C-alpha positions as CSV (number, residue, x, y, z in Angstrom):
1,M,-31.3,-64.1,-91.5
2,I,-27.7,-64.6,-89.8
3,P,-26.2,-61.1,-90.0
4,Q,-23.1,-60.4,-92.4
5,I,-20.2,-58.4,-90.4
6,K,-18.1,-56.7,-93.1
7,K,-17.6,-53.2,-91.7
8,I,-16.7,-52.9,-87.7
9,L,-16.7,-49.2,-86.2
10,Y,-14.1,-49.6,-83.3
11,A,-14.6,-46.9,-80.9
12,T,-11.6,-45.6,-78.7
13,D,-11.2,-43.2,-75.9
14,L,-7.5,-44.2,-76.0
15,S,-7.7,-46.1,-72.5
16,E,-7.0,-49.8,-71.1
17,S,-10.5,-51.0,-71.6
18,A,-10.6,-49.6,-75.1
19,N,-7.5,-51.1,-76.2
20,H,-8.9,-54.6,-74.7
21,A,-11.9,-54.1,-76.9
22,F,-9.7,-54.0,-79.8
23,G,-8.9,-57.4,-79.4
24,Y,-12.7,-58.2,-80.0
25,A,-12.8,-56.1,-82.9
26,L,-10.0,-57.8,-84.6
27,S,-11.2,-61.3,-83.7
28,L,-14.5,-60.2,-85.4
29,A,-12.9,-58.9,-88.4
30,L,-10.8,-62.2,-88.6
31,S,-13.6,-64.6,-88.5
32,N,-15.9,-62.5,-91.0
33,D,-13.1,-61.2,-93.2
34,A,-14.3,-57.7,-92.1
35,K,-12.9,-54.2,-92.2
36,I,-12.1,-52.0,-89.2
37,S,-12.7,-48.3,-89.1
38,I,-11.5,-46.7,-85.7
39,I,-12.9,-43.9,-84.1
40,T,-11.7,-41.4,-81.3
41,V,-13.7,-38.2,-80.2
42,Y,-12.0,-35.1,-79.3
43,E,-14.7,-34.3,-76.5
44,K,-17.0,-31.3,-76.8
45,L,-17.0,-29.7,-73.4
46,T,-18.9,-27.3,-71.5
47,H,-18.5,-23.5,-72.9
48,N,-16.4,-22.5,-70.0
49,I,-13.9,-25.2,-70.4
50,N,-14.0,-24.8,-74.1
51,I,-13.0,-20.8,-73.7
52,E,-9.9,-22.2,-71.8
53,M,-9.2,-24.7,-74.5
54,R,-9.5,-22.3,-77.5
55,S,-5.6,-22.0,-77.7
56,E,-5.6,-25.9,-78.5
57,D,-5.7,-26.2,-82.2
58,F,-8.3,-29.0,-83.2
59,K,-5.8,-29.6,-86.1
60,T,-3.0,-30.3,-83.7
61,A,-5.0,-32.3,-81.4
62,K,-6.4,-34.3,-84.6
63,I,-2.9,-35.1,-85.3
64,K,-1.8,-35.8,-81.9
65,L,-4.8,-38.2,-81.5
66,A,-4.2,-40.1,-84.8
67,E,-0.4,-40.5,-83.8
68,K,-1.6,-42.0,-80.1
69,I,-4.1,-44.5,-82.1
70,N,-1.1,-45.7,-84.0
71,S,1.1,-45.8,-81.4
72,Q,-1.3,-47.8,-79.3
73,L,-2.1,-50.1,-82.2
74,V,1.8,-51.1,-82.3
75,H,1.6,-51.8,-78.3
76,F,-1.1,-54.0,-78.8
77,E,0.6,-55.9,-81.4
78,N,3.6,-56.4,-79.4
79,K,1.7,-57.1,-76.3
80,Q,-0.3,-59.7,-77.8
81,N,2.8,-61.1,-80.1
82,I,0.5,-60.9,-83.1
83,E,2.3,-62.6,-85.7
84,F,0.4,-61.3,-88.9
85,D,-0.2,-57.9,-90.4
86,Y,-3.7,-56.8,-89.4
87,K,-2.8,-53.4,-90.4
88,D,-4.5,-54.1,-94.1
89,M,-7.9,-54.8,-91.9
90,I,-7.9,-51.1,-90.9
91,D,-9.9,-49.2,-93.4
92,D,-10.0,-45.6,-91.6
93,I,-9.1,-43.8,-88.8
94,F,-11.6,-41.0,-87.6
95,V,-10.8,-38.4,-85.2
96,N,-14.0,-36.5,-84.5
97,Y,-15.0,-33.4,-82.5
98,G,-18.1,-33.7,-80.5
99,L,-20.1,-35.4,-78.1
100,P,-18.6,-39.2,-78.4
101,E,-22.0,-40.8,-78.4
102,V,-23.5,-38.7,-80.8
103,E,-20.3,-39.0,-83.2
104,I,-20.0,-42.5,-82.9
105,T,-23.5,-43.6,-83.6
106,E,-24.0,-40.8,-86.5
107,L,-20.9,-42.5,-88.0
108,A,-22.3,-45.7,-87.6
109,K,-25.4,-45.2,-89.0
110,K,-24.0,-42.7,-92.0
111,E,-21.2,-45.4,-93.2
112,N,-23.3,-48.4,-92.8
113,Y,-21.2,-50.3,-90.2
114,D,-22.6,-53.7,-89.1
115,V,-21.3,-53.2,-85.5
116,I,-20.0,-50.9,-83.1
117,V,-17.2,-52.7,-80.7
118,M,-16.1,-50.6,-77.5
119,G,-14.8,-50.7,-74.2
120,T,-16.3,-49.8,-70.6
121,H,-14.8,-49.1,-67.5
122,G,-17.9,-50.3,-65.7
123,H,-18.7,-53.8,-64.0
124,G,-21.6,-55.8,-63.3
125,F,-25.0,-55.6,-65.2
126,L,-25.1,-54.0,-68.5
127,F,-26.9,-51.0,-67.6
128,S,-25.8,-50.6,-63.9
129,P,-24.7,-47.1,-62.8
130,L,-21.1,-48.2,-63.1
131,I,-20.8,-49.0,-66.9
132,G,-19.3,-46.1,-68.5
133,S,-21.4,-43.6,-69.5
134,T,-20.6,-43.2,-73.1
135,A,-21.0,-46.8,-73.6
136,K,-24.4,-46.8,-71.9
137,K,-25.4,-43.8,-74.4
138,V,-24.2,-45.4,-77.4
139,V,-25.8,-48.7,-77.0
140,K,-29.0,-46.2,-76.1
141,L,-28.5,-44.4,-79.4
142,S,-27.3,-46.6,-81.7
143,K,-29.3,-48.3,-84.5
144,V,-26.6,-50.9,-85.3
145,P,-25.7,-53.5,-82.7
146,V,-23.0,-52.7,-80.0
147,L,-20.6,-54.8,-78.5
148,V,-19.6,-53.3,-75.2
149,V,-16.4,-55.2,-73.9
150,R,-15.5,-54.9,-70.2
151,L,-12.0,-55.0,-68.9
152,P,-11.5,-58.2,-66.8
153,E,-10.7,-58.1,-63.6
154,K,-7.0,-58.6,-62.5
155,I,-6.6,-62.1,-60.9
156,E,-4.8,-61.7,-57.6
157,K,-2.4,-64.3,-56.8
């Protein structure tokens, strides 16, 4: 059976590698007439750090993160010279609070996503110590396929 990809969950930490992975999510969506949902996770930190961050209102942080995602989409569009309106392909934007690997995999399972697309900072083999720890944990926990996209090395001239 050939899997149908109709719902893509693109996970971003708003890094350069995550932005690069968005191109893969967009390509999958275009070739499969699929919808993309975006998730970023306001990370649950250790108790001591949370005490220091209590003054940061999660609602404010959520709004700021959603705005940052939208600005990065515009930046991606400009950088890639995209000449079509891909924004209709974006279904939802989720800003969750917690452990990224848990929030991503639970949302993927709960909402029946067909694939998770995310970037990694790692190099080399998939499970080397250099793969991003969140990507490694998502691959390990996920019940759906995960496409982990590595940021290409810069070509020096």
